[in-house]
N, C-alpha and C positions, 0 to 999 in steps of 0.2 A: 504494500500500500504506500502510495506517495503522500507526502504532507507538504503543506505550505502554511506560512504565517502571514496574516494580513492584519492591518490595523485601521482603526477608525474611532469615532466618538459615539458613546451611548446617547441616543436622542433625549431631548428635554422632556418628551411626553412618555418616557419609559414608565410602565405600570408595575414593574417588579416581577413580572412573569415571563415576558417575551418582548424582544425588540428586533428591529432590522438594523444591522450594522452597515453603515455606508462605508464601503471599502475605499481607502485613500489612493491606492495604486491600482487603477483600473487595468492597465496593460498587463501587469503581473498576474492578476486573477484571471483575466480573459485568456492569456497564454496557458495558464495552468489548466483551465477547463478544456481548451482545445487540445493541448498536448496529451492530456490524460483521457481524452475521449469521454468526458463526463456527459452522461445522457440527460440528466436534469438540466434544464435551461437556467442560465444565469439571469437573475431578475435585476431590474434597474428602478431607481427612484431618483428624480431630480438629476438625471444624467449620470448617476453613480451606480456601480454594481452594489447589490445588497445581499447579505446573508442573514437569515433568521437565527437568533440565539434564544433558546428556550430553557425552561426547567432549571436544574441546579446551576448550570453555567450562568444563566441570566440573573439568578438571585445573588451572585457574587458581584454584581455591577450596580452602579448608581448613575442617575442622570448626569450627563456631562463628563463622565469618566472617559479618558482615552484608553483604549484597550487593544491588546494584541490577541487575535483569535487564531488558534491552530486548527486547521481542518485536514482531513485525510480522505482519500478515495475509499469507497466501500462498495463491494459487489453485492447487489440486491436483485434477485430474480433475473439473473443474467445480464443486468445493466449496471453500469458504473455510475454511482452517485457519490455524495459526500456525507461526512458526519463531522460534527464539531467535537474536538478532543479536549481543548483547554482554552480558557480565557484568563488573561493576566492584565491587571491594571498597569499602565506604563506612564 
């Protein structure tokens, strides 16, 4: 499984359970999705790629935090997707 670390800010409207992390380095994450043949589409908001952070990882964050998210490829039902591994405040 391949991994990548991406960074961004936790949005101000974070409710404590889930948020969409706006990825600062668009080219890096787009290349990762392409190079790893990830089946799930990369979502965008405001022109930036976003990744959902939920559950235990989300509860470690606060509105306005700058965080680094580690994601890795994950084989599901014969398709390559991603899963969140770790989030760290930076």
